[in-house]
OpenMM code with the backbone's topology and positions (N, CA, C; nanometers):
from openmm import Vec3, app, unit

residues = "UNK UNK UNK UNK UNK UNK UNK UNK UNK UNK UNK UNK UNK UNK UNK UNK UNK UNK UNK UNK UNK UNK UNK UNK UNK UNK UNK UNK UNK UNK UNK UNK UNK UNK UNK UNK UNK UNK UNK UNK UNK UNK UNK UNK UNK UNK UNK UNK UNK UNK UNK UNK UNK UNK UNK UNK UNK UNK UNK UNK UNK UNK UNK UNK UNK UNK UNK UNK UNK UNK UNK UNK UNK UNK UNK UNK UNK UNK UNK UNK UNK UNK UNK UNK UNK UNK UNK UNK UNK UNK UNK UNK UNK UNK UNK UNK UNK UNK UNK UNK UNK UNK UNK UNK UNK UNK UNK UNK UNK UNK UNK UNK UNK UNK UNK UNK UNK UNK UNK UNK UNK UNK UNK UNK UNK UNK UNK UNK UNK UNK UNK UNK UNK UNK UNK UNK UNK UNK".split()
positions = [
    Vec3(5.3016, -1.9840, -0.5931),
    Vec3(5.2944, -2.0313, -0.6995),
    Vec3(5.1792, -2.0314, -0.7674),
    Vec3(5.0740, -2.0792, -0.7266),
    Vec3(4.9374, -2.0777, -0.8060),
    Vec3(4.8963, -1.9429, -0.8056),
    Vec3(4.9007, -1.8337, -0.7150),
    Vec3(4.8896, -1.7154, -0.7057),
    Vec3(4.9552, -1.6271, -0.8105),
    Vec3(5.0638, -1.6696, -0.8254),
    Vec3(5.1216, -1.5649, -0.9417),
    Vec3(5.0820, -1.5758, -1.0419),
    Vec3(5.0787, -1.7282, -1.0637),
    Vec3(4.9837, -1.7869, -1.2715),
    Vec3(4.8345, -1.7461, -1.2316),
    Vec3(4.7776, -1.7223, -1.1188),
    Vec3(4.6181, -1.6416, -1.1529),
    Vec3(4.6535, -1.5234, -1.1833),
    Vec3(4.7488, -1.4220, -1.1338),
    Vec3(4.7529, -1.3015, -1.1270),
    Vec3(4.8229, -1.2884, -1.2916),
    Vec3(4.9078, -1.3599, -1.3213),
    Vec3(4.9663, -1.3452, -1.4838),
    Vec3(4.8197, -1.3770, -1.5574),
    Vec3(4.7274, -1.4900, -1.5616),
    Vec3(4.6156, -1.5304, -1.5877),
    Vec3(4.5461, -1.4092, -1.6521),
    Vec3(4.4767, -1.3525, -1.5196),
    Vec3(4.4143, -1.2501, -1.5423),
    Vec3(4.4436, -1.1077, -1.5824),
    Vec3(4.6074, -1.0901, -1.6071),
    Vec3(4.6549, -0.9586, -1.6119),
    Vec3(4.6602, -0.9899, -1.8100),
    Vec3(4.6627, -1.1043, -1.8458),
    Vec3(4.6429, -1.2037, -1.9565),
    Vec3(4.4982, -1.1313, -2.0068),
    Vec3(4.3975, -1.1845, -1.9343),
    Vec3(4.2781, -1.1826, -2.0132),
    Vec3(4.2701, -0.9780, -1.9626),
    Vec3(4.2774, -0.9308, -1.9018),
    Vec3(4.2601, -0.7571, -1.8581),
    Vec3(4.3404, -0.7422, -2.0274),
    Vec3(4.4281, -0.7509, -2.0385),
    Vec3(4.4842, -0.7390, -2.1372),
    Vec3(4.4103, -0.7363, -2.2783),
    Vec3(4.3703, -0.8105, -2.2809),
    Vec3(4.3196, -0.8741, -2.4202),
    Vec3(4.1710, -0.7932, -2.4340),
    Vec3(4.1262, -0.7801, -2.2853),
    Vec3(3.9970, -0.7086, -2.3213),
    Vec3(3.9703, -0.5908, -2.3297),
    Vec3(4.0976, -0.5011, -2.2633),
    Vec3(4.1065, -0.3963, -2.3003),
    Vec3(4.1609, -0.3549, -2.4680),
    Vec3(4.2191, -0.4261, -2.5242),
    Vec3(4.2484, -0.4270, -2.6384),
    Vec3(4.0985, -0.4372, -2.7369),
    Vec3(4.0177, -0.5425, -2.7070),
    Vec3(3.8806, -0.5748, -2.7393),
    Vec3(3.8099, -0.4472, -2.7049),
    Vec3(3.7965, -0.3489, -2.6373),
    Vec3(3.6930, -0.2524, -2.5989),
    Vec3(3.7477, -0.1325, -2.6971),
    Vec3(3.8894, -0.1259, -2.6366),
    Vec3(3.9565, -0.0282, -2.7309),
    Vec3(3.9377, -0.0307, -2.9056),
    Vec3(3.9204, -0.2040, -2.9495),
    Vec3(3.9036, -0.1860, -3.0921),
    Vec3(3.7568, -0.1221, -3.1284),
    Vec3(3.6724, -0.1618, -3.0270),
    Vec3(3.5655, -0.1757, -3.0210),
    Vec3(3.5128, 0.0160, -3.0610),
    Vec3(3.5486, 0.0927, -2.9582),
    Vec3(3.5623, 0.1994, -2.9325),
    Vec3(3.5984, 0.2875, -3.0558),
    Vec3(3.7440, 0.2207, -3.1290),
    Vec3(3.7763, 0.3043, -3.2211),
    Vec3(3.6503, 0.2651, -3.3664),
    Vec3(3.6537, 0.1405, -3.3741),
    Vec3(3.5456, 0.1272, -3.4910),
    Vec3(3.4314, 0.2454, -3.4480),
    Vec3(3.3492, 0.2472, -3.3293),
    Vec3(3.2428, 0.3180, -3.3385),
    Vec3(3.2722, 0.4522, -3.3866),
    Vec3(3.3961, 0.5122, -3.3815),
    Vec3(3.4419, 0.6403, -3.4205),
    Vec3(3.4465, 0.6290, -3.5502),
    Vec3(3.5337, 0.5430, -3.5798),
    Vec3(3.5073, 0.5158, -3.7367),
    Vec3(3.3999, 0.4780, -3.8708),
    Vec3(3.3174, 0.4130, -3.7493),
    Vec3(3.1784, 0.3896, -3.8272),
    Vec3(3.0938, 0.5095, -3.9098),
    Vec3(3.0681, 0.6281, -3.8089),
    Vec3(3.0045, 0.7516, -3.9088),
    Vec3(3.0875, 0.8289, -4.0092),
    Vec3(3.2212, 0.8198, -4.0030),
    Vec3(3.3086, 0.8660, -4.1166),
    Vec3(3.2761, 0.7798, -4.2244),
    Vec3(3.2491, 0.6349, -4.2474),
    Vec3(3.2310, 0.6033, -4.3948),
    Vec3(3.0850, 0.6032, -4.4378),
    Vec3(3.0072, 0.7751, -4.3600),
    Vec3(2.8815, 0.7748, -4.4507),
    Vec3(2.9430, 0.8554, -4.5512),
    Vec3(2.8261, 0.8692, -4.6421),
    Vec3(2.8975, 0.9257, -4.7654),
    Vec3(2.7827, 1.0468, -4.7393),
    Vec3(2.8066, 1.1465, -4.7441),
    Vec3(2.7227, 1.2283, -4.7532),
    Vec3(2.7193, 1.3140, -4.9105),
    Vec3(2.5720, 1.3505, -4.9290),
    Vec3(2.5529, 1.4265, -5.0873),
    Vec3(2.4524, 1.5302, -5.0781),
    Vec3(2.4676, 1.6295, -5.1474),
    Vec3(2.3901, 1.7491, -5.0933),
    Vec3(2.2208, 1.7592, -5.1232),
    Vec3(2.1858, 1.6224, -5.1792),
    Vec3(2.0595, 1.5890, -5.1838),
    Vec3(1.9680, 1.5428, -5.0060),
    Vec3(2.0753, 1.4915, -4.9234),
    Vec3(2.0388, 1.4604, -4.8247),
    Vec3(2.0713, 1.5414, -4.7387),
    Vec3(2.1496, 1.6358, -4.7290),
    Vec3(2.2076, 1.7289, -4.6577),
    Vec3(2.0887, 1.8779, -4.6669),
    Vec3(2.0858, 1.8713, -4.7985),
    Vec3(2.0330, 1.9942, -4.7970),
    Vec3(1.8840, 1.9710, -4.9058),
    Vec3(1.7835, 1.8758, -4.8827),
    Vec3(1.6903, 1.8209, -4.9575),
    Vec3(1.6223, 1.9621, -4.9895),
    Vec3(1.5583, 2.0628, -4.9307),
    Vec3(1.4608, 2.1727, -4.9583),
    Vec3(1.5619, 2.2101, -5.0848),
    Vec3(1.6478, 2.2854, -5.0844),
    Vec3(1.7286, 2.3569, -5.1691),
    Vec3(1.7730, 2.2958, -5.3305),
    Vec3(1.8445, 2.1666, -5.2659),
    Vec3(1.8161, 2.0810, -5.3623),
    Vec3(1.7409, 2.0538, -5.5013),
    Vec3(1.6144, 2.0245, -5.4096),
    Vec3(1.4944, 1.9980, -5.5260),
    Vec3(1.4021, 2.1291, -5.5362),
    Vec3(1.4290, 2.2726, -5.5023),
    Vec3(1.3881, 2.3593, -5.5267),
    Vec3(1.4161, 2.4550, -5.5978),
    Vec3(1.5552, 2.4301, -5.6401),
    Vec3(1.6768, 2.5348, -5.7196),
    Vec3(1.5986, 2.4852, -5.8912),
    Vec3(1.5511, 2.5607, -5.9369),
    Vec3(1.4615, 2.5308, -6.0743),
    Vec3(1.5717, 2.6566, -6.1623),
    Vec3(1.6288, 2.5637, -6.2205),
    Vec3(1.7318, 2.6626, -6.3611),
    Vec3(1.6966, 2.6256, -6.4696),
    Vec3(1.5901, 2.5872, -6.5230),
    Vec3(1.5226, 2.5357, -6.6096),
    Vec3(1.4631, 2.6714, -6.7200),
    Vec3(1.4670, 2.7431, -6.6565),
    Vec3(1.4290, 2.8922, -6.7780),
    Vec3(1.4930, 3.0335, -6.6885),
    Vec3(1.5827, 3.0445, -6.6733),
    Vec3(1.6740, 3.2052, -6.6435),
    Vec3(1.6701, 3.2672, -6.7156),
    Vec3(1.5452, 3.3841, -6.6520),
    Vec3(1.5182, 3.4940, -6.7531),
    Vec3(1.5759, 3.5958, -6.6747),
    Vec3(1.6604, 3.7540, -6.7340),
    Vec3(1.6386, 3.8726, -6.6846),
    Vec3(1.5252, 3.8953, -6.5587),
    Vec3(1.4174, 3.9380, -6.6178),
    Vec3(1.3142, 3.9901, -6.5519),
    Vec3(1.2575, 3.8995, -6.4552),
    Vec3(1.2640, 3.7239, -6.4497),
    Vec3(1.2122, 3.6456, -6.3481),
    Vec3(1.3015, 3.6046, -6.2926),
    Vec3(1.3957, 3.6460, -6.3274),
    Vec3(1.5235, 3.5490, -6.2325),
    Vec3(1.6243, 3.6298, -6.1907),
    Vec3(1.6647, 3.6709, -6.2476),
    Vec3(1.7791, 3.8055, -6.2183),
    Vec3(1.7681, 3.9323, -6.1248),
    Vec3(1.5676, 4.0021, -6.1806),
    Vec3(1.6094, 4.0765, -6.1100),
    Vec3(1.5568, 4.0920, -5.9685),
    Vec3(1.4769, 3.9751, -5.9349),
    Vec3(1.4355, 3.9292, -5.7929),
    Vec3(1.5633, 3.8852, -5.6680),
    Vec3(1.6731, 3.8698, -5.7628),
    Vec3(1.7857, 3.8377, -5.6754),
    Vec3(1.8436, 3.9629, -5.6646),
    Vec3(1.9164, 4.0276, -5.7629),
    Vec3(1.9621, 4.1412, -5.7455),
    Vec3(1.8831, 4.2448, -5.6550),
    Vec3(1.7163, 4.2037, -5.6618),
    Vec3(1.6441, 4.3364, -5.5807),
    Vec3(1.6465, 4.2630, -5.3884),
    Vec3(1.6589, 4.1256, -5.3720),
    Vec3(1.6874, 4.1071, -5.2592),
    Vec3(1.8205, 4.1091, -5.2289),
    Vec3(1.9398, 4.0935, -5.2974),
    Vec3(2.0789, 4.1270, -5.2085),
    Vec3(2.1579, 4.2761, -5.2687),
    Vec3(2.1234, 4.3367, -5.3513),
    Vec3(2.2261, 4.4097, -5.4312),
    Vec3(2.1360, 4.5515, -5.4357),
    Vec3(2.0220, 4.5586, -5.4942),
    Vec3(1.9648, 4.7024, -5.5200),
    Vec3(1.9723, 4.8106, -5.4145),
    Vec3(1.9604, 4.7271, -5.3013),
    Vec3(1.9688, 4.8166, -5.1436),
    Vec3(2.0842, 4.9068, -5.1691),
    Vec3(2.1675, 4.8949, -5.1730),
    Vec3(2.3280, 4.9691, -5.1762),
    Vec3(2.3243, 5.0262, -5.3202),
    Vec3(2.3244, 4.9219, -5.4105),
    Vec3(2.3649, 4.9587, -5.5672),
    Vec3(2.2727, 5.0125, -5.6532),
    Vec3(2.1747, 5.0960, -5.6252),
    Vec3(2.0836, 5.1393, -5.7049),
    Vec3(2.1323, 5.2989, -5.8091),
    Vec3(2.0735, 5.3338, -5.9118),
    Vec3(2.1283, 5.4338, -5.9557),
    Vec3(2.0720, 5.5522, -5.8683),
    Vec3(1.9628, 5.5566, -5.7798),
    Vec3(1.9145, 5.6437, -5.7049),
    Vec3(2.0206, 5.7030, -5.6024),
    Vec3(2.0940, 5.6362, -5.5401),
    Vec3(2.2147, 5.6784, -5.4780),
    Vec3(2.3726, 5.6880, -5.5524),
    Vec3(2.4428, 5.8109, -5.5362),
    Vec3(2.5464, 5.8320, -5.6278),
    Vec3(2.6411, 5.8144, -5.5458),
    Vec3(2.6401, 5.7536, -5.4544),
    Vec3(2.7833, 5.7259, -5.3412),
    Vec3(2.8228, 5.6028, -5.4301),
    Vec3(2.7717, 5.5040, -5.4536),
    Vec3(2.7971, 5.3669, -5.5429),
    Vec3(2.8012, 5.4063, -5.7028),
    Vec3(2.9299, 5.3603, -5.7587),
    Vec3(2.9076, 5.4355, -5.8863),
    Vec3(2.9180, 5.2726, -5.9803),
    Vec3(2.8266, 5.1747, -5.9365),
    Vec3(2.8340, 5.0296, -5.9925),
    Vec3(2.6537, 5.0095, -5.9366),
    Vec3(2.5674, 4.9740, -6.0450),
    Vec3(2.4185, 4.9673, -6.0091),
    Vec3(2.3864, 4.8128, -6.0674),
    Vec3(2.3310, 4.7710, -5.9802),
    Vec3(2.2606, 4.6874, -6.0133),
    Vec3(2.1454, 4.6554, -6.0372),
    Vec3(2.0046, 4.7842, -6.0741),
    Vec3(1.8954, 4.8109, -6.0709),
    Vec3(1.8057, 4.8397, -6.2161),
    Vec3(1.8952, 4.8323, -6.2986),
    Vec3(1.8585, 4.8491, -6.4256),
    Vec3(1.9852, 4.7236, -6.5297),
    Vec3(1.8994, 4.7426, -6.6337),
    Vec3(1.9510, 4.5807, -6.7105),
    Vec3(2.0838, 4.6580, -6.7595),
    Vec3(2.0919, 4.7531, -6.8488),
    Vec3(2.2078, 4.8387, -6.8882),
    Vec3(2.2830, 4.8521, -6.7886),
    Vec3(2.3238, 4.8952, -6.6525),
    Vec3(2.4469, 4.8774, -6.5963),
    Vec3(2.4824, 4.7356, -6.5379),
    Vec3(2.3506, 4.6288, -6.5389),
    Vec3(2.3836, 4.4905, -6.4677),
    Vec3(2.4605, 4.4086, -6.5659),
    Vec3(2.4176, 4.4225, -6.6778),
    Vec3(2.4444, 4.3548, -6.8206),
    Vec3(2.6008, 4.4123, -6.8243),
    Vec3(2.6575, 4.5434, -6.8096),
    Vec3(2.7787, 4.5313, -6.8376),
    Vec3(2.8739, 4.4995, -6.7288),
    Vec3(2.8273, 4.4826, -6.6338),
    Vec3(2.9223, 4.4066, -6.4769),
    Vec3(2.9365, 4.2801, -6.4999),
    Vec3(2.8054, 4.2240, -6.5557),
    Vec3(2.8056, 4.0775, -6.6287),
    Vec3(2.9153, 4.0282, -6.7210),
    Vec3(2.9112, 4.1283, -6.8390),
    Vec3(2.9737, 4.0647, -6.9398),
    Vec3(3.1362, 4.1518, -6.9404),
    Vec3(3.1747, 4.2087, -6.8307),
    Vec3(3.3048, 4.2095, -6.7750),
    Vec3(3.3560, 4.1230, -6.6587),
    Vec3(3.2593, 4.0590, -6.6104),
    Vec3(3.3315, 3.9714, -6.5181),
    Vec3(3.3065, 3.9937, -6.4052),
    Vec3(3.2960, 4.1577, -6.3850),
    Vec3(3.2714, 4.1779, -6.1958),
    Vec3(3.1754, 4.1184, -6.1533),
    Vec3(3.0516, 4.1230, -6.2121),
    Vec3(2.9414, 4.0387, -6.1634),
    Vec3(2.9730, 3.8982, -6.0827),
    Vec3(3.0040, 3.8318, -6.1895),
    Vec3(3.0231, 3.6934, -6.1118),
    Vec3(3.1451, 3.6775, -5.9811),
    Vec3(3.2776, 3.7734, -6.0399),
    Vec3(3.3334, 3.7734, -5.9239),
    Vec3(3.3433, 3.7992, -5.7981),
    Vec3(3.2400, 3.9111, -5.7954),
    Vec3(3.1781, 3.9538, -5.6693),
    Vec3(3.1011, 3.9006, -5.6340),
    Vec3(2.9820, 3.8538, -5.6672),
    Vec3(2.9348, 3.7213, -5.6022),
    Vec3(2.9898, 3.6155, -5.5728),
    Vec3(3.0868, 3.5654, -5.6701),
    Vec3(3.1453, 3.4401, -5.6055),
    Vec3(3.2344, 3.4768, -5.5317),
    Vec3(3.2536, 3.5755, -5.4872),
    Vec3(3.3528, 3.6438, -5.3749),
    Vec3(3.5111, 3.5622, -5.4331),
    Vec3(3.5435, 3.5788, -5.5427),
    Vec3(3.6693, 3.5812, -5.6137),
    Vec3(3.7893, 3.6881, -5.5685),
    Vec3(3.8744, 3.6888, -5.6156),
    Vec3(3.9840, 3.7603, -5.5476),
    Vec3(3.9959, 3.8715, -5.6836),
    Vec3(4.0444, 3.9875, -5.6333),
    Vec3(4.0526, 4.1620, -5.6968),
    Vec3(3.9184, 4.2091, -5.7234),
    Vec3(3.8184, 4.1617, -5.6842),
    Vec3(3.7078, 4.2403, -5.6192),
    Vec3(3.6503, 4.2440, -5.4614),
    Vec3(3.5603, 4.3525, -5.4893),
    Vec3(3.5098, 4.3196, -5.3412),
    Vec3(3.4063, 4.2466, -5.3344),
    Vec3(3.4150, 4.1403, -5.2117),
    Vec3(3.3126, 4.0606, -5.2254),
    Vec3(3.1930, 4.1025, -5.1778),
    Vec3(3.0968, 4.0692, -5.2956),
    Vec3(2.9156, 4.1146, -5.2486),
    Vec3(2.8345, 3.9872, -5.1921),
    Vec3(2.7077, 4.0327, -5.1644),
    Vec3(2.7396, 4.1470, -5.0250),
    Vec3(2.7871, 4.1784, -4.9332),
    Vec3(2.8426, 4.3089, -4.9788),
    Vec3(2.9386, 4.3583, -4.8817),
    Vec3(2.9053, 4.2720, -4.7341),
    Vec3(3.0361, 4.2667, -4.6822),
    Vec3(3.0155, 4.1909, -4.5101),
    Vec3(2.9560, 4.1134, -4.4875),
    Vec3(2.8745, 4.0567, -4.5780),
    Vec3(2.8027, 3.9259, -4.5991),
    Vec3(2.8324, 3.8501, -4.6731),
    Vec3(2.7341, 3.7094, -4.6015),
    Vec3(2.7608, 3.5853, -4.6639),
    Vec3(2.7219, 3.5365, -4.8214),
    Vec3(2.8149, 3.5213, -4.8502),
    Vec3(2.8048, 3.4664, -4.9983),
    Vec3(2.6362, 3.4324, -5.0481),
    Vec3(2.6103, 3.4442, -5.1600),
    Vec3(2.4857, 3.4158, -5.2366),
    Vec3(2.4244, 3.2681, -5.2313),
    Vec3(2.3106, 3.1832, -5.2206),
    Vec3(2.3151, 3.0853, -5.2013),
    Vec3(2.3430, 2.9942, -5.3255),
    Vec3(2.3756, 2.8679, -5.3256),
    Vec3(2.4401, 2.8111, -5.4133),
    Vec3(2.3226, 2.8257, -5.5411),
    Vec3(2.2087, 2.8136, -5.5413),
    Vec3(2.0946, 2.7986, -5.6267),
    Vec3(2.1009, 2.9491, -5.6855),
    Vec3(2.0926, 3.0337, -5.6060),
    Vec3(2.1194, 3.1793, -5.6783),
    Vec3(2.2488, 3.2132, -5.7351),
    Vec3(2.3781, 3.1687, -5.7282),
    Vec3(2.4689, 3.1522, -5.7787),
    Vec3(2.4559, 3.0912, -5.9435),
    Vec3(2.4145, 2.9796, -5.9242),
    Vec3(2.3778, 2.9066, -6.0411),
    Vec3(2.3162, 2.9794, -6.1509),
    Vec3(2.1912, 3.0544, -6.0721),
    Vec3(2.1002, 3.0822, -6.1611),
    Vec3(2.2095, 3.2471, -6.2103),
    Vec3(2.2876, 3.3098, -6.1823),
    Vec3(2.3526, 3.4341, -6.2229),
    Vec3(2.4375, 3.3484, -6.3111),
    Vec3(2.5162, 3.2560, -6.2683),
    Vec3(2.5972, 3.2418, -6.4091),
    Vec3(2.5522, 3.1480, -6.5125),
    Vec3(2.4223, 3.1096, -6.5200),
    Vec3(2.3541, 3.0372, -6.6488),
    Vec3(2.3154, 3.1482, -6.6892),
    Vec3(2.3101, 3.2601, -6.6533),
    Vec3(2.2355, 3.3776, -6.6999),
    Vec3(2.3731, 3.4489, -6.7827),
    Vec3(2.4661, 3.4623, -6.7309),
    Vec3(2.5958, 3.5150, -6.7621),
    Vec3(2.6458, 3.4329, -6.8711),
    Vec3(2.6268, 3.3048, -6.8499),
    Vec3(2.6840, 3.2410, -6.9769),
    Vec3(2.6120, 3.2489, -7.0953),
    Vec3(2.4597, 3.3131, -7.0994),
    Vec3(2.3774, 3.2917, -7.2010),
    Vec3(2.3773, 3.4214, -7.2344),
    Vec3(2.5144, 3.4978, -7.1840),
    Vec3(2.5440, 3.6395, -7.2863),
    Vec3(2.4630, 3.7788, -7.2144),
    Vec3(2.3653, 3.7269, -7.0854),
    Vec3(2.3202, 3.8296, -6.9970),
    Vec3(2.2057, 3.8814, -7.0863),
    Vec3(2.1271, 3.8250, -7.1730),
    Vec3(1.9947, 3.8778, -7.2095),
    Vec3(1.8973, 3.9404, -7.1555),
    Vec3(1.8327, 4.0232, -7.2118),
    Vec3(1.7262, 4.1426, -7.1811),
    Vec3(1.6354, 4.0523, -7.1912),
    Vec3(1.5680, 3.9730, -7.0708),
    Vec3(1.4617, 3.8300, -7.1443),
    Vec3(1.3779, 3.8465, -6.9981),
] * unit.nanometer
topology = app.Topology()
chain = topology.addChain("A")
for resn in residues:
    res = topology.addResidue(resn, chain)
    for name in ("N", "CA", "C"):
        topology.addAtom(name, app.Element.getBySymbol(name[0]), res)
């Protein structure tokens, strides 16, 4: 009888130990999920370097277009009918909504850059600010 009581006692202790170990492991897995991520912590460089205080066509939009769009969409290439290398054509597609839809990868237009990644959040903010300001030639 003493042997069976010892076995029960040890089984009870083992069960309780397993429950505590399982609870501890579960706690360790859930602990990191409580961490609050924010843009500044995840991407500190872009968050602090995205200056949208003075968005202009010549100083802000032209460099974005040169880096991402003008290789294909330039008026020297007759293959494409949409041009981003001059103010008149770019402001036209900005005002009719095509520019924003394309760079923001919205439905109804071909996402740009074609078969490429979406522009950075910073570039998208700058383009949006310029469009909302009426696409001025400044």
